C-alpha positions as CSV (number, residue, x, y, z in Angstrom):
1,M,0.0,0.0,0.0
2,K,2.8,2.3,0.9
3,I,4.3,1.9,-2.6
4,E,1.0,2.6,-4.2
5,R,0.6,5.8,-2.2
6,F,4.2,6.9,-3.1
7,M,3.5,6.3,-6.8
8,S,0.2,8.1,-6.6
9,K,1.9,11.1,-5.0
10,I,4.5,11.2,-7.8
11,Y,1.8,11.0,-10.4
12,T,-0.2,13.9,-8.8
13,N,3.0,16.0,-8.6
14,F,3.8,15.3,-12.2
15,R,0.3,16.5,-13.2
16,T,0.2,19.6,-11.0
17,K,3.9,20.6,-11.1
18,P,5.5,19.0,-14.2
19,T,8.5,21.4,-14.2
20,N,9.6,20.4,-10.7
21,F,9.3,16.8,-11.6
22,I,11.5,17.2,-14.6
23,I,14.1,19.0,-12.6
24,V,14.2,16.2,-10.0
25,L,14.7,13.6,-12.7
26,C,17.5,15.6,-14.3
27,L,19.3,15.9,-10.9
28,F,19.0,12.2,-10.3
29,S,20.5,11.6,-13.8
30,I,23.3,14.1,-13.5
31,I,24.6,13.1,-10.0
32,P,25.6,9.5,-10.8
33,V,27.2,10.6,-14.1
34,S,29.2,13.3,-12.3
35,I,30.3,10.9,-9.7
36,Y,31.5,8.5,-12.4
37,Y,33.6,11.1,-14.2
38,I,35.1,12.3,-10.9
39,F,36.4,8.8,-10.2
40,F,36.9,7.7,-13.8
41,P,37.9,10.8,-15.7
42,P,38.2,10.5,-19.5
43,H,41.6,10.6,-21.1
44,P,41.7,13.3,-23.8
45,Q,43.5,12.7,-27.0
46,K,47.1,13.7,-26.6
47,S,48.1,16.9,-28.5
48,C,50.9,16.1,-30.9
49,Y,53.0,18.1,-33.4
50,P,50.9,19.0,-36.4
51,L,52.4,17.3,-39.5
52,E,52.7,19.4,-42.6
53,I,52.5,17.5,-45.9
54,K,54.9,19.0,-48.3
55,N,53.5,19.2,-51.8
56,N,56.7,19.3,-53.8
57,E,59.1,16.9,-55.5
58,L,60.7,16.1,-52.1
59,N,57.5,15.0,-50.5
60,D,58.4,11.3,-50.8
61,R,61.8,11.9,-49.3
62,I,61.0,13.8,-46.1
63,S,59.1,12.6,-43.0
64,L,58.5,13.5,-39.4
65,G,56.4,10.4,-39.0
66,N,53.8,10.8,-41.7
67,K,55.3,8.2,-44.0
68,T,57.6,5.2,-43.8
69,L,61.0,5.8,-45.5
70,L,62.6,2.5,-44.3
71,T,60.1,0.4,-46.1
72,E,59.6,-3.4,-46.0
73,K,61.4,-3.7,-49.4
74,I,64.5,-1.9,-48.0
75,L,64.6,-3.7,-44.7
76,I,64.5,-7.2,-46.3
77,S,66.5,-6.4,-49.5
78,K,69.6,-8.3,-48.2
79,N,67.7,-10.7,-46.0
80,T,67.2,-14.3,-47.2
81,N,66.1,-15.8,-43.9
82,Q,62.4,-16.5,-44.2
83,N,62.1,-16.7,-40.4
84,T,63.2,-13.1,-40.2
85,I,61.4,-11.7,-43.2
86,Q,57.9,-12.4,-41.9
87,P,58.4,-10.4,-38.6
88,I,59.9,-7.5,-40.6
89,Q,56.8,-7.4,-42.8
90,Q,54.5,-7.6,-39.8
91,Y,56.2,-4.7,-37.9
92,V,56.6,-2.5,-41.0
93,N,52.9,-2.8,-41.5
94,I,52.3,-1.8,-37.9
95,K,54.7,1.2,-38.2
96,Q,52.9,2.2,-41.4
97,K,49.6,2.2,-39.6
98,G,51.2,4.3,-36.9
99,T,52.3,6.9,-39.5
100,Q,48.7,7.1,-40.7
101,Y,47.4,7.8,-37.2
102,F,50.1,10.4,-36.7
103,T,49.1,12.1,-39.9
104,E,45.5,12.2,-38.7
105,G,46.5,13.6,-35.4
106,K,45.5,10.5,-33.5
107,C,48.7,10.6,-31.3
108,D,47.7,8.0,-28.7
109,E,47.0,5.4,-31.3
110,A,50.2,6.2,-33.2
111,E,52.3,6.2,-30.0
112,G,50.9,2.8,-29.1
113,L,51.8,1.2,-32.5
114,F,55.3,2.8,-32.5
115,K,55.8,1.4,-29.0
116,E,54.7,-2.0,-30.1
117,V,57.3,-2.0,-32.9
118,K,60.0,-0.7,-30.6
119,N,59.4,-3.5,-28.1
120,N,59.4,-6.2,-30.7
121,F,61.6,-5.0,-33.6
122,R,64.2,-3.0,-31.7
123,N,66.8,-2.2,-34.5
124,D,64.5,0.1,-36.6
125,P,65.8,3.7,-35.9
126,E,63.1,5.3,-38.0
127,N,60.5,3.9,-35.7
128,V,62.3,5.2,-32.6
129,I,62.5,8.7,-34.0
130,Y,58.8,8.6,-34.9
131,L,57.9,7.4,-31.4
132,N,59.9,10.3,-29.9
133,N,58.3,12.7,-32.4
134,V,54.8,11.8,-31.6
135,Q,55.5,12.6,-27.9
136,V,57.1,16.1,-28.4
137,G,53.9,18.2,-28.2
138,K,53.4,21.5,-30.1
139,N,56.5,23.5,-29.2
140,P,59.6,21.3,-30.0
141,L,63.1,22.1,-31.1
142,K,63.4,20.8,-34.6
143,I,66.5,19.4,-36.4
144,A,66.9,17.3,-39.5
145,V,69.1,14.3,-40.5
146,S,69.8,13.5,-44.1
147,V,70.9,10.1,-45.2
148,P,71.0,7.8,-48.3
149,I,68.1,5.5,-47.4
150,V,67.5,3.7,-50.7
151,T,71.0,3.6,-52.2
152,K,72.8,2.8,-48.9
153,P,70.2,1.5,-46.4
154,D,72.7,0.0,-44.0
155,I,74.8,3.2,-43.7
156,A,71.6,5.2,-43.4
157,Q,70.4,3.1,-40.5
158,E,73.8,3.3,-38.8
159,I,73.6,7.1,-38.8
160,L,69.9,7.2,-37.8
161,R,70.6,5.0,-34.8
162,G,73.0,7.5,-33.4
163,V,70.6,10.4,-33.9
164,A,67.6,8.4,-32.6
165,Y,69.5,7.3,-29.4
166,A,70.6,10.9,-28.6
167,Q,67.0,12.1,-29.2
168,D,65.6,9.3,-27.0
169,E,68.0,10.3,-24.2
170,I,67.4,14.1,-24.2
171,N,63.6,13.8,-24.6
172,K,63.3,12.1,-21.2
173,T,64.1,15.5,-19.7
174,G,63.8,18.0,-22.6
175,I,65.6,21.2,-23.2
176,D,64.1,24.1,-21.3
177,Q,60.8,22.1,-21.2
178,R,61.0,21.6,-25.0
179,K,61.6,18.3,-26.7
180,L,63.7,17.4,-29.8
181,L,61.8,16.8,-33.0
182,V,63.8,15.0,-35.8
183,E,62.9,15.2,-39.5
184,I,64.3,12.4,-41.6
185,I,65.4,13.0,-45.2
186,N,66.4,10.5,-47.8
187,D,68.9,12.2,-50.1
188,D,70.5,9.0,-51.6
189,N,73.8,10.8,-51.9
190,D,72.4,12.2,-55.1
191,L,74.0,15.6,-55.6
192,N,71.0,17.1,-57.4
193,V,68.7,15.9,-54.7
194,V,71.1,17.0,-51.9
195,K,71.1,20.6,-53.2
196,K,67.2,20.7,-53.3
197,V,67.1,19.1,-49.8
198,A,69.5,21.7,-48.4
199,E,67.4,24.6,-50.0
200,E,64.2,23.1,-48.5
201,L,65.8,22.9,-45.0
202,V,67.2,26.4,-45.1
203,N,63.7,27.7,-46.0
204,D,62.1,25.8,-43.1
205,R,62.8,28.3,-40.4
206,E,61.8,25.9,-37.6
207,I,64.8,23.7,-38.4
208,L,67.8,24.7,-36.3
209,A,70.5,22.3,-37.5
210,V,71.2,19.4,-39.9
211,I,73.0,16.1,-39.1
212,G,74.5,15.0,-42.4
213,H,75.2,14.5,-45.2
214,N,76.9,11.1,-45.8
215,K,79.4,11.3,-48.7
216,S,81.9,14.2,-48.7
217,T,80.7,15.2,-52.2
218,A,77.1,15.5,-50.8
219,S,78.3,17.4,-47.8
220,M,80.2,19.9,-50.0
221,I,77.2,20.6,-52.1
222,A,75.0,21.1,-49.1
223,A,77.5,23.2,-47.2
224,E,77.4,25.8,-50.0
225,V,73.7,26.1,-49.5
226,Y,73.8,26.2,-45.7
227,K,76.6,28.8,-45.7
228,D,75.9,31.5,-43.1
229,K,72.3,30.2,-42.7
230,L,72.0,26.8,-41.1
231,V,74.3,24.7,-38.9
232,M,75.4,21.4,-40.4
233,V,77.3,18.7,-38.5
234,S,78.5,15.9,-40.7
235,P,79.2,12.6,-38.9
236,T,80.9,10.9,-41.9
237,S,82.6,13.4,-44.2
238,T,86.4,13.3,-44.0
239,A,87.3,15.5,-47.0
240,D,89.8,18.3,-46.2
241,N,87.8,20.6,-48.4
242,L,85.1,20.8,-45.7
243,S,87.6,22.3,-43.2
244,N,87.5,26.1,-43.0
245,Y,84.6,26.0,-45.4
246,N,82.3,28.2,-43.4
247,N,81.7,28.9,-39.7
248,F,78.3,27.1,-39.9
249,I,79.8,23.8,-41.0
250,F,81.1,21.3,-38.4
251,R,81.9,17.6,-38.3
252,S,82.0,14.9,-35.6
253,I,84.5,12.8,-37.5
254,F,88.2,13.6,-37.9
255,P,89.3,15.1,-41.2
256,S,91.6,12.9,-43.4
257,E,94.7,14.9,-42.5
258,E,94.2,13.8,-38.9
259,M,93.5,10.2,-39.9
260,T,96.3,9.3,-42.2
261,P,99.4,9.8,-39.9
262,T,98.2,7.0,-37.6
263,L,97.8,4.6,-40.5
264,A,101.2,5.6,-42.0
265,E,103.1,5.1,-38.8
266,Y,101.6,1.7,-38.3
267,A,102.5,0.6,-41.8
268,I,106.2,1.6,-41.2
269,K,106.2,-0.1,-37.8
270,T,105.0,-3.4,-39.4
271,A,107.8,-3.2,-42.0
272,K,105.5,-2.3,-44.8
273,N,107.7,0.4,-46.2
274,K,106.8,0.2,-49.9
275,I,103.1,0.8,-50.6
276,A,101.1,1.0,-53.9
277,I,98.0,3.2,-54.0
278,C,94.6,2.4,-55.4
279,Y,91.9,5.1,-55.1
280,Y,88.7,6.3,-56.6
281,K,89.9,9.2,-58.7
282,K,86.5,10.7,-59.3
283,D,85.7,11.2,-55.7
284,I,86.8,14.3,-53.8
285,S,87.0,12.5,-50.4
286,S,89.1,9.7,-52.0
287,Q,91.4,12.3,-53.5
288,S,91.8,14.1,-50.2
289,L,92.5,11.1,-48.0
290,T,94.8,9.4,-50.5
291,G,96.8,12.6,-50.9
292,N,97.1,12.9,-47.1
293,F,98.2,9.3,-46.8
294,I,100.9,9.7,-49.4
295,M,102.3,12.8,-47.5
296,S,102.1,11.1,-44.1
297,F,103.7,7.9,-45.4
298,T,106.6,9.5,-47.1
299,K,107.1,11.8,-44.1
300,V,107.9,8.8,-41.9
301,G,110.2,7.3,-44.4
302,G,107.9,5.2,-46.6
303,K,108.1,4.9,-50.4
304,I,105.2,5.0,-52.8
305,V,105.3,2.5,-55.6
306,A,104.6,4.0,-59.0
307,L,101.4,2.0,-59.8
308,D,98.6,3.6,-61.8
309,C,95.5,2.2,-60.0
310,N,92.2,3.9,-60.5
311,L,89.3,2.1,-58.8
312,S,86.8,4.2,-60.8
313,D,88.0,2.7,-64.1
314,P,85.2,0.5,-65.4
315,N,87.9,-1.8,-66.9
316,F,89.7,-2.2,-63.5
317,N,91.4,-5.6,-63.3
318,A,92.1,-6.7,-59.8
319,A,94.4,-9.6,-60.6
320,K,96.5,-7.6,-62.9
321,T,96.8,-4.8,-60.3
322,V,98.0,-7.0,-57.6
323,D,100.5,-8.8,-59.8
324,Q,101.9,-5.5,-61.1
325,A,102.2,-4.0,-57.6
326,I,104.2,-7.1,-56.4
327,R,106.5,-6.9,-59.5
328,L,107.2,-3.2,-58.6
329,G,108.4,-4.2,-55.2
330,A,105.3,-3.3,-53.1
331,N,104.7,-5.0,-49.8
332,G,101.5,-3.2,-49.0
333,L,98.5,-1.7,-50.9
334,F,96.5,1.3,-49.8
335,L,92.8,1.2,-50.8
336,D,90.4,4.2,-50.9
337,P,87.3,3.3,-52.9
338,D,84.0,5.0,-53.4
339,L,81.2,3.9,-51.1
340,D,79.4,2.4,-54.1
341,K,82.3,0.3,-55.3
342,L,83.1,-1.8,-52.3
343,D,82.7,-4.9,-54.4
344,V,85.8,-3.9,-56.3
345,V,87.8,-4.0,-53.0
346,I,86.4,-7.3,-52.0
347,N,87.3,-8.8,-55.4
348,L,90.8,-7.4,-55.1
349,A,91.3,-8.8,-51.6
350,N,90.2,-12.2,-52.7
351,V,92.6,-12.1,-55.6
352,N,95.4,-10.9,-53.4
353,Q,95.2,-13.9,-51.1
354,G,97.3,-12.2,-48.4
355,R,100.3,-11.5,-50.6
356,L,100.1,-7.7,-49.9
357,T,99.1,-6.2,-46.6
358,L,95.9,-4.1,-47.3
359,F,95.4,-0.7,-45.7
360,G,92.3,1.5,-46.0
361,D,90.1,4.3,-44.7
362,P,86.9,4.3,-42.6
363,T,84.7,3.9,-45.7
364,L,85.7,0.2,-45.6
365,Y,84.3,-0.2,-42.1
366,T,81.1,-1.9,-43.2
367,G,79.2,-5.2,-42.9
368,E,79.7,-5.6,-46.6
369,I,83.4,-5.8,-46.2
370,L,83.1,-8.3,-43.4
371,N,80.8,-10.4,-45.5
372,G,83.4,-10.3,-48.2
373,Q,85.9,-12.0,-46.0
374,V,88.6,-9.4,-46.4
375,E,90.9,-10.9,-43.8
376,G,93.9,-8.9,-42.6
377,L,92.7,-5.5,-43.9
378,V,93.9,-2.6,-41.6
379,L,91.7,0.5,-41.3
380,V,92.0,3.8,-39.6
381,S,88.7,4.6,-37.8
382,P,87.2,7.3,-35.5
383,W,85.7,4.6,-33.2
384,H,85.6,1.0,-32.1
385,P,83.3,-0.6,-29.5
386,D,86.4,-1.4,-27.3
387,I,87.0,2.3,-26.8
388,N,84.0,2.6,-24.6
389,V,82.6,-0.8,-23.6
390,S,79.9,0.8,-21.5
391,F,78.5,2.8,-24.5
392,A,78.8,-0.2,-26.8
393,R,76.8,-2.3,-24.3
394,K,74.1,0.3,-24.0
395,M,73.8,0.4,-27.8
396,K,73.6,-3.4,-28.0
397,D,70.9,-3.5,-25.3
398,F,68.9,-0.7,-27.0
399,W,69.2,-1.8,-30.6
400,G,69.5,-5.6,-30.1
401,G,72.9,-5.7,-31.9
402,S,76.3,-4.1,-32.2
403,V,76.8,-0.7,-33.9
404,N,79.8,0.8,-35.7
405,W,81.6,4.2,-35.9
406,R,78.9,5.9,-38.0
407,T,76.4,5.4,-35.2
408,A,78.9,6.7,-32.7
409,T,79.8,9.8,-34.7
410,A,76.1,10.5,-35.5
411,Y,75.4,10.3,-31.8
412,D,78.2,12.7,-31.1
413,A,77.0,15.1,-33.8
414,T,73.5,15.1,-32.3
415,K,74.8,15.5,-28.7
416,A,76.9,18.5,-29.9
417,V,73.7,20.1,-31.4
418,I,71.8,19.3,-28.2
419,A,74.5,20.9,-26.0
420,G,74.4,24.0,-28.2
421,L,70.6,24.2,-28.0
422,Q,70.7,24.0,-24.3
423,K,72.4,27.5,-24.4
424,K,70.9,29.1,-27.5
425,Q,67.8,28.1,-29.5
426,T,68.2,30.1,-32.7
427,R,70.2,29.2,-35.8
428,V,72.8,32.0,-35.3
429,G,72.9,31.5,-31.6
430,L,73.6,27.7,-32.0
431,Q,76.4,28.5,-34.5
432,Q,78.0,30.9,-32.1
433,V,77.9,28.4,-29.3
434,L,79.4,25.5,-31.4
435,E,82.3,27.6,-32.7
436,S,83.2,29.1,-29.3
437,R,86.7,28.2,-28.0
438,D,85.3,26.9,-24.7
439,F,82.5,24.8,-26.2
440,T,82.4,21.1,-25.2
441,A,79.8,18.4,-25.1
442,M,79.8,15.0,-23.6
443,G,79.8,12.3,-26.3
444,Q,80.1,8.5,-26.3
445,N,83.8,8.7,-25.5
446,G,84.3,11.8,-23.5
447,E,84.4,15.4,-24.6
448,I,83.3,16.6,-28.1
449,K,85.2,19.7,-29.1
450,F,85.5,21.5,-32.4
451,N,88.5,23.4,-33.8
452,Y,87.2,26.9,-33.5
453,I,88.7,27.9,-36.9
454,S,88.0,24.9,-39.0
455,G,85.0,23.3,-37.3
456,D,86.8,19.9,-37.4
457,R,86.4,17.4,-34.6
458,M,89.4,17.3,-32.3
459,G,90.8,14.0,-31.1
460,T,92.8,10.9,-32.1
461,P,91.7,8.2,-34.5
462,I,92.4,4.5,-33.9
463,L,93.3,1.4,-36.0
464,V,91.2,-1.7,-36.6
465,K,91.9,-4.9,-38.4
466,V,89.6,-7.5,-40.0
467,S,90.3,-10.7,-38.1
468,N,88.2,-13.8,-37.9
469,G,85.3,-12.0,-39.5
470,Q,85.3,-9.1,-37.1
471,F,86.7,-5.6,-36.9
472,Q,89.2,-5.8,-34.0
473,Q,91.0,-2.8,-32.5
474,I,94.8,-2.8,-32.9
475,R,96.3,-1.8,-29.6
């Protein structure tokens, strides 16, 4: 009966005072909803950096996370292991979906997919950069890295790993509450493309510095465009021509004139006092390093055998070259090839069969050379994992495998830029910091310091030798 009287009362109130009744119902609806949102608040979509799609001929070469440059085709191009190919395909597809979300501004979804790839396919540096980029917010500090992704994917990834690791480190704390945003560019070491890329980067006023380019010829072309406008730090160019080029141009690798004395002295100490020279005559870096080696070697008492050996000759004959060098009395052979002609060196080493001791420059420090079984080859290099075992171990843990000198010098290049940005956050300000006599930054093996006149990295190179299928440091 009580229930019937209660319901009757409600009905009467509804007929006589419908407005009050509706208010009561609304209150009873709002209160539980409000309580729910207090204890279970919604998570708003994270605000991420708005990606601008460039509508020009470089569109397919530039990405902040809106497209995949390290594609499935590139990543599996040299992989014949079917057990490895399938996971690569799977995670590239996930990364691709992440780039679509990033482009649409769905940052939470993009971040989740990039994290999934990072957790399961650790050695993809592009994905790590995209993961960091999607987390930077709307007011980051923007830099670029330009590498040859299609033509030299292994080298491109080595450089990108150094940049990605440095970005990952600094973005944990940020720079004056701003994070580092990295734009990836594929220039393929194509000089026409490099020039257009450099012009594009100069015109993008948000970009404060460039890590790159790879080949010395590419770096020289770009340096002319960046002149007095944009800081460039090359992690791989050794050509002397880059020294004193302009006060906006730096490098985190030693120039060839600092590299060759170490190699020349070792050759003399190991009784290799007569050396023949084979180099790539069309390449400015090869010309520079070979010329410096000849000067360094003769300065310590060595003799250069008069062998005409041009690795850029399409009719180059490895067997004939080795036989002729031996007839001329050589007991060593200095090799300085173009990056695209490493197969010529591998063929020459196989023909040589250990008769001449082979010497070379950092260009030869690649997996391609190790796979070619060039046993006994002695190289001058800016870095080896044994120099800093702790850093090498961190790299291996992070990437799931060992890294080489290009990763180390790219890391140092990025660390130098970061140290500069911690003091000045404009193009001119950054340049002034980097060229200062008292500028230093902490790199993978101690201090990074540039010659305040030339912009060259200061320090001492080392020697490595191919032994038992590995690059081993010569102590």
